[in-house]
N, C-alpha and C positions, 0 to 999 in steps of 0.2 A: 441640472447644472449645464451649462455649455461653455469650453473655454474657448476663447476667440484665439486662433492661431496665427502668426504672423509674421512665418518665414518669409514671405514675399513682398514685405513692407518694405517701401525705399528703394527696392529693384524692381522685379516685375510689375508690382503695383506701385504707381507713382506717390509721391510723396501728399499730394491733394485728394486725393482716393483715398490712401490709409488712412488719413484724419478724418475724413468722411464715415468710413467704417468703424473708428472707435468711436467717434461721436454717435453715430448709430446702436454701436453693441451698448452704450451705457444707457442712449435711450431706451431702449428695448429690456433694460433691466442687468445686462450684464456685467459681471466683476471681475470674473479671471481674465487676463491678458496674457497669453505664453511666446515668448522669445527665445532667442539665444545668441551669442556671442557671435556665432558663426554664421548667423541667417544675414545674408545669402549668397553665400560665397562664390558660386558658379557665376551667379550671374551681377557679379561686382567687377568693374572694369578694372579695381585694383588687386582683384584675386585674392581678398582675406574676409571679407563680410563685413559686418557691424553697424550696417545700414538700419536694418529693422530697430534695433535698443535705440539707435540716433534718431530716428522719427519718432518713437514712443516719446523720447525726451522732450524732443520739442513739442509735441502733443500734448504732453503733461504740463509744460513750462507756459503753455498757450492758456493754459486751463486749470488754475491752480483748486487744488483740493478734488479734483477728481477722483468717484467712488469706486475707483478699480484697485486690484490688487495685482500683483507683478510676480512674475514667474521667468527665468532666466535658465539659461545651461553653458557649463563651460567643459571642455574636454577638446572641442575638434576645430577650434580657431586655428588656420594655419599660422605658423609663425614665419614663413616664407612664400610670399604671393608666389602663386602658382603652381605651389612643391606641397600637395594636400594626396594622400595622408601621411606621408610621411614626415610632414614640418607641423603636424598639429600637436597643439599643446598637451602636455600631459596632464596627470593628476598629483604630481609633486606638490611639497607644501608652497614652493616658490611661485609654480606656476597657477595656484589655485588663489593664493594672494593677489597677485596681478590681474589674473582673468576678474576676481571680484571687483578690484578698484575699476578698471577699465569700464566693466558694464556699468558700475555705479556711477561714471561718468556721464560715460555716454547716455544714460537713463536720467539722469540728472538727479537723482535720488538719494538718501544717506542709508538704505535698506532695501532690499527685497523681499517678497512674502515667501518664497520658494525658491530656491535655488538647487539646481540637479545637475550630477554628474552626467553629462551626457552619454558620454560610453565608460568601458573600464579602460584601466590602464594598469595591465599585468608587470610594467617595466618599473613599477613603484611600490615598495612595501606597503601592503593593505594600511597597517597603523598609521604610517605617515599622512595617506591620503585622509582618513578618519579624524584623525586629530585636526587637521589643517581647516577640515570642513566644521569640526566642534569648535574651533578658533574663531570663525567667521559669525556664529551663532553667539559666541561667548562676546565678541564686541559688539552685537546688536546690528551688524550690517547683512544678516539673515534671519529670518525668522522660523525656517523651516528645510528640511533637506530632502531631496529625491534623488532615486536611481534609474537613471534612463537607457534601456537596451543592456542590462546586467543579466547575467547568467543568476539564477535564484539561489543558487548555492554562494555565492559572492555578495548577494545582498545579506543572506542571513548571514555570512562571517561579520561583513562589516558592521552590521547591528550587535553582533556578539562583542566585537572588539570596541565599539562605542561605550558600550555598557562597561565594559573592564576599566577604560578610561575616565569614565564619569563624564562623559562629554553626550550629547546632541547628537543622534543616530537618523537615517534613512526613515521617515514615514511616509513614506509615497512612492509608488512604482510607475513607471510610463513605459508603455509598449505597444506594439502594434494589435490592432484589435478592430472585427466586424463582426457583422451576423453571418456573411458565408466566411469561410475558411478554406486556406488553398490546402492542396493534399499534402498528407504527410511525407515531408522530407523534399518536397518542392522548393525550386530557388525561386525568390522575390526578384524581381527587379533589381532592387535595393539591398543588397547583400548585408548592410549592417544592421537591417530591423530585426528585430527580436519580438516574437509573438508572446500574446497572451495563452497558456496553457492550463489545463486540468489541474495541475499542481499549483500553479499562479492563482489561481481564483480561489482554492483552498487556503491557501497560505495568506492572501491578505482579508480573507473573511476570519482565518482564525486569529490570525494578530491584529486584525482591525487596523489595516494600513490603507490608504487611498490607493484606487489604480485609477489612473489619467489612461486614456486611450488615443495613439493616434492613426492617421489615415482612416479613420471611421467609414468614411462614403468611398474610399478606394477611389479617388481621384475622379470621381464623376461615374466608377463604373455603374452605378444603381439605375441611373436615369441617361446618361449621353451616350447613343450612338457612335459617337464619334471617338469616344475612350472606352473600349469594352474592359472587361473585367482581363487582369492579365491570365495567361495561359495557366499559371500555376492554378489557378481557382475551377480550371473547366474537369470537373467529374460529377456524379450523379447527386452528390451530396449538395451541391450548389443549384441544380437544375431544381432539385424539391425546395429546397428553401429560399429562392427566386419566386416561385409559384405562391406557397405563404404568405411571401413578403406581397406580393403584387393582390392577393385576395385582401388579407388585412388593410392594405393602404385605398384599396375601392370600398370596402364597407365603412372605412372611417374618413373617406373623404380628404385623405391625406396624401402627401407625395411618399414616395418609397424611402427616400432620403430622412423624411420626418420620421416614421415608424422605425428606421432602424437606428436611429439615435434615440428614440423613445424605449424599443426594446434594451440597448445599452443601459440608458439610465435605470431602467426597472431592476437591472442586474446589479445594479452599485455602483456602475461605472462612471467615469465622467469625461465625456467626448471633447478632444480637440478638433475645433473645426477653420481651415483656413477657406478663407473666402477671398473675392478681389471683387465683387459688385455687392451693392447695398440688396438687390433683390434676391442674392444668395443668404447673404446674412438673413434678413426677413424670414427666409425659408428655415433656416436650422433654428431660427431661435424661436418660431411657432411653435407654443405646448401641443404635444399630444399623449394624450392619455389612452393606453392599454388597458382593455377588460382583462377578467380572467380568463375566457374564451380565448381572445387573441392571443394571450400571452402562451397559451399550452398551444395553439396551432402553429407560434412560431418557433418553440422551444422545440416540439415533436412534430416536425411537417412529414404528411405523408408519402 
């Protein structure tokens, strides 16, 4: 399964192109559309975001009954234009209720299928956040809950509190991951990103949590000479993995991007892919199956 990432819809990707991409996604059998109330505020002349949800809402209104599932996030929306992150909404009960109301209005729906806490808010008691999210589920405004860019201990603590309160807790995690990995402790260009770790993989498999991964193609780093991998990925392990990736792609007659996505899915992860052109969408939606031999080669590159 591929999730359509829509961060740039309505800003860097104009409305007409955004709707064409949504149409093509459904035509290719896609179901999950991922957005956030904050998307994409750096490219928003008003400085707050909300355009992605708005464009998706207009698309849904023009195509009643479109067979998609909606995923959105809250926590990062600037409450003062141009003042982020200091004015970012938190995860208080009031903030969660307000964010849900505004997201549903922009999307033009009565519920979303998956709502994420986009980041932690350690200035609010976790029990308050958990109760407020549980309230959204009880009211039918949200079907499921997920945690994005959270420390693993915070997720586990929140799930424990949810069990104590008798409310719905997190059933999904959203973190950054790809086939190649940065050096340990290397700083990424995006400081708020949290990475999948071996502990995360062990946790989701043990507790049967869904794991969605963003930036799976590292913004063109596998295929575009004009967008090389960030310096944090410059180490011998990357060299070995890129060689294995090239070999598998050549043997399958697939692109390196397609092999990366196939590898992630083979490991039980759900990639979120942001695209700006139909040909990019067609590439990521093309199914590629890895043989056992190819899987071993990718997992243990020489």
